[in-house]
N, C-alpha and C positions, 0 to 999 in steps of 0.2 A: 504494499500499500505504500503510495509515495506519502515522503514526510513521515514517516512513521516508522523506526527502525525496530525490528524483533530482539525481544529480551529473552533472557533465560529464564524458567523458572517456573510462570504461569500455571495454574491446574485447569484444565479445559472447564467451561462451565456445561451442567448438563443440559443436553437439547432442550426441555423442558423451560429453561429459564428464557423469561420472555421479557428482555428490558431490566432481569434483575442484577446482571453481572453487568460492571463495566465495560467500554470497549478497548482492545489491547490483543497481543499477541501472548497466545495459550498453545499449551501442547495439541495438534491435531489426536483429536480422537480417533481419528480413523487410522492414522500413522502416527508412532511417536518414532524419534523424538521430532519430526517435522513440527512443526509450529504453523497453527492458523490464525489469522485475524478474524476475531470476533466484532462486529461492528457495534455491539451492544444488544441486540435483538437478532443477528442470525449471524454463521457462519460465513465468510467471503471467500472467495475463490484464491484470493492471496496468502502465500503459503511461503515458508521461509524454514531451511534445513542448514542446521550448526555445523561446518566442518566436522570431521571427524574428529576423537577425540579431546573437543573442547564442550562436551553435552555436561550436564549436572544434572540428570534427569533428577525432578524431586521424588519419585516413588524409588531410587537409591538411597535415599535419606536413612534410614534404619539401619542400612547395611554398612552405610558407610558410619553411623556411630557407632557400630559393634565393631566394628573394623578398627577404629582409633582404640576404644576399650580394650579390644584384644592384643593390638599392636604393641599395648604399652604393660600389657598384666600376661597376658598367653601370646608370645609373638610370633610363634611359628602358625596359629591360627591367624591372627591378622596378615600376614604374609599372604596365605590363601585367600582372606578376601577381598586384602588389595588386588591381586591378580584377578579374582572372578570380576570387581568392578573395574580393573582396567577392559578385561575382556568385552566387557559391554561399552566399552567407549566413556567413560567417568572417569576423567582427569584427579579426579580426587584420589581413585587409585594407587596411583604412584606416590602421593603423598603418605598413605596408608603402608605402602610398602618400603619406603624410606625408612620412617619412624619404627617399621618394626626390624627392619635390619638394623638401624642404631641399637636398639634394644639390645636385640639377639649380640652384637658385639661387645656392648657395655659388659652382659650376663658372662660373655667369652673372658673377656679381661678381668673381671674382678674374680671369676673362677681361676683364673691362672694367677691371681696375687695371693689368693687363698693357699690354693695347693702349691706355691714356694713355701710358704710361712712353714719356718721349724718346729715341727712341735716338741714341746719342751716339758 
């Protein structure tokens, strides 16, 4: 739609909403992660698709939260969740992977330090 830039994160209004949802870009109910413009009363033909790797699908938010938690406290599981998010094209997956790897490295260094302390 001329003059209107697509943006991330909108949840599509249900089709039965008639004038209840504000006009704007929302996830296309027929083909996510494509976005479609809602004019305030109906879907238009205007669509926009984010380039691969730049998608933050709000449906992944719960998985991202679990990924951050497990990356910090159960880093191997966090690593797996990060790969799942990345395979879905969600760029937050790479962040979860990085945190999990850093935590694994910290645990490894601490384990090496503890192992090198002479028992006395």
